[in-house]
C-alpha positions in Angstrom: 3.5 8.6 11.4 3.5 6.3 8.4 6.1 3.6 7.8 6.6 2.9 4.1 8.3 -0.4 3.3 9.7 -1.8 0.0 12.4 -4.1 -1.2 13.1 -3.6 -4.9 15.5 -0.7 -5.7 13.2 0.4 -8.6 10.7 1.7 -6.0 13.1 4.3 -4.6 11.6 7.0 -6.9 8.1 5.9 -5.9 8.9 6.3 -2.2 10.4 9.7 -2.9 7.1 10.7 -4.5 5.1 9.4 -1.5 7.3 11.5 0.8 6.7 14.6 -1.3 2.9 13.9 -1.4 2.8 13.6 2.4 4.4 17.0 3.1 1.3 19.2 2.6 -0.5 17.0 5.1 2.2 17.3 7.7 2.5 13.5 7.7 5.6 12.1 9.1 7.1 9.4 6.8 9.6 6.8 8.0 10.6 4.7 5.0 12.7 1.6 5.1 14.0 -0.4 2.3 14.1 -4.1 3.2 17.5 -5.4 2.1 17.0 -9.1 3.0 13.7 -10.9 3.3 15.1 -12.9 6.2 15.4 -9.7 8.2 11.8 -8.5 7.9 10.8 -9.4 11.5 13.9 -7.6 12.9 13.3 -4.5 10.8 9.7 -4.4 11.9 10.8 -4.5 15.5 13.2 -1.6 14.8 10.1 0.5 13.8 8.3 -0.2 17.0 7.2 3.1 18.6 8.3 5.1 15.6 5.3 4.6 13.3 1.5 4.5 13.7 0.7 2.6 10.5 2.4 0.6 7.7 2.1 1.1 3.9 3.5 -1.6 1.7 4.3 -0.4 -1.8 3.2 -2.7 -4.7 6.6 -4.5 -4.7 6.4 -8.1 -5.7 9.7 -8.8 -4.0 8.2 -7.8 -0.7 4.6 -8.9 -0.9 5.1 -12.6 -1.1 3.2 -15.5 0.6 6.0 -16.2 3.0 6.6 -12.5 4.0 3.1 -11.0 4.1 2.1 -13.0 7.3 4.9 -11.3 9.2 3.4 -7.8 8.4 -0.1 -9.0 9.3 1.1 -10.4 12.6 3.0 -7.3 13.4 0.0 -5.2 12.6 -2.3 -7.2 14.8 0.2 -7.6 17.7 0.9 -3.9 17.8 -2.7 -2.7 17.0 -1.4 -0.9 14.0 -3.1 -0.5 10.6 -1.5 -2.2 7.6 -2.3 -0.7 4.2 -1.6 -2.6 1.0 -1.8 -1.9 -2.7 -4.2 -4.7 -3.9 -7.7 -5.7 -2.8 -6.9 -9.4 -2.4 -4.5 -8.6 0.4 -7.3 -7.2 2.6 -8.7 -10.7 2.7 -5.4 -12.0 3.9 -5.3 -9.8 7.0 -4.4 -6.2 5.9 -6.5 -3.4 7.3 -7.2 -1.8 4.0 -6.2 -2.0 0.3 -5.9 1.1 -1.8 -4.9 0.8 -5.4 -6.0 0.5 -9.0 -8.2 -2.3 -10.2 -7.0 -4.6 -13.0 -9.5 -3.0 -15.2 -8.0 0.4 -14.6 -4.5 -0.9 -15.2 -5.7 -2.4 -18.5 -7.4 0.8 -19.5 -4.2 2.8 -18.8 -2.2 0.2 -20.7 -4.5 0.5 -23.7 -4.3 4.3 -23.7 -0.5 4.1 -23.6 -0.5 1.5 -26.5 -2.7 3.7 -28.6 -0.5 6.7 -28.0 2.6 4.6 -28.9 1.0 3.3 -32.1 0.1 6.9 -33.0 3.6 8.1 -32.3 2.4 10.4 -29.5 4.6 11.4 -26.7 3.5 10.2 -23.3 4.7 10.7 -19.7 7.4 8.5 -18.2 5.0 7.6 -15.5 1.3 6.7 -15.9 -1.0 7.0 -12.9 -4.4 5.4 -12.6 -7.4 7.7 -12.9 -9.4 5.6 -10.5 -8.4 3.6 -7.4 -10.3 1.1 -5.4 -10.5 1.0 -1.6 -11.3 -2.2 0.2 -11.6 -2.1 4.0 -11.4 -5.2 6.2 -13.8 -4.1 8.9 -12.9 -7.0 11.3 -9.1 -6.2 11.1 -9.8 -2.5 11.4 -11.7 -3.0 14.6 -9.0 -5.4 15.9 -6.3 -2.8 15.5 -8.4 -0.1 17.0 -9.1 1.9 13.8 -12.5 3.5 13.9 -14.0 3.9 10.4 -17.0 6.1 9.9 -20.1 4.8 8.0 -19.5 7.5 5.4 -16.0 6.2 4.7 -17.3 2.6 4.5 -20.0 3.7 2.1 -17.5 5.5 -0.1 -15.1 2.5 -0.1 -15.5 0.4 -3.2 -15.6 -2.8 -1.2 -15.2 -4.2 2.3 -14.6 -7.6 3.7 -16.7 -8.7 6.7 
């Protein structure tokens, strides 16, 4: 049971896509749009017992210096993995980060710019061809997540 959290309305479609992607895996998704940053702690408490892990979408309105520690604390207190979209957040207490590197984002932007300059049609949405996984081994162990050596070797990076 995965809790997906976001704040910005522009991520509604993104969350719909995540819900659809989870269906073939019989993964239960409980998504919650955070309306007010001041209510994050209360909204996390409302999820207690309903989810087994949290995924934060790459929403700059939600992943802020004053809000991220609440997610990290909730994750640790409830022994629940916290998954985030950028590698640097694994160093700040998330269990794992899964997302494109800045290099991949730049590569995709360059491809899109070249297509635009050549007057070629392109998709409304552009997805990265490669993503990076960073695992915070200490936090994973703290929340009770066992990660095999194979997974650790296949991850692009790990924090001690």
